[in-house]
N, C-alpha and C positions, 0 to 999 in steps of 0.2 A: 602253612599258606604265604603262596608268596606275593608280595604289591603286585597288581594292575594298573596303577597308576605312576606315573613320571613325578618326581620331584622338582619343580622351578623354583627358582628364585631371580623374583623382578627386582629392576632399579629403577628406579623412579625420575625425572629430571630435579625434583625438588631435597634431591637423597633420600628419600626414603625407601627402604627395603621391605618387601613384602616374600612370602613361599607360599606357594599350594601346590597342589597334586593333579591331575588331571589326563584323561588321553592324551591332549595336546597343550602345547600353550598356552593357546585362548580355551580351551575348556578348563587349565586352571584359573586362568583370567575369570570366566563366567561364576565358576566355585566361590569366587572371594569374594563375589557380587558385582564383579566390574563388568561391563560390556565389554562382547570382545574386539569391539574399535579400539579399546583401551591398550591394545600393542603397538598400536600406532605411534601413543604418547610415550613408550619408555623409551631410556635411555638405551640401555641392554637387558637380557633377559641371561641365566646361565640353565644350564639341566644338572641337577645339582646329583641325583638320584636316578639311574634309569630303570627300566622294567628289564626284567632277563629276558625279554623277548629281543626290545628295543638293541641290549648289550652287545647280545649274537648277531643281528641285524649292522649293528655298526662295525662289528671285528670283521665279521665275512666284506662288506664291504670296501674295509680301510685294506683287506688283503688283497682283494682285486687290483688293488692299486700300487701295490708296492713288487 
């Protein structure tokens, strides 16, 4: 069975890094116990692993601009 959520890596201003899965970045934060508004305090976040559907959509979008 394929994974239906995306894995995100969150980088906080104090140097702490955490990872979580969710449908969206804010959903992943909420599943980790943070309020969605915590996204505003992040240094940055990374998409570590996309769902197959997201990956296909991103490849299609990239192709449209090449």
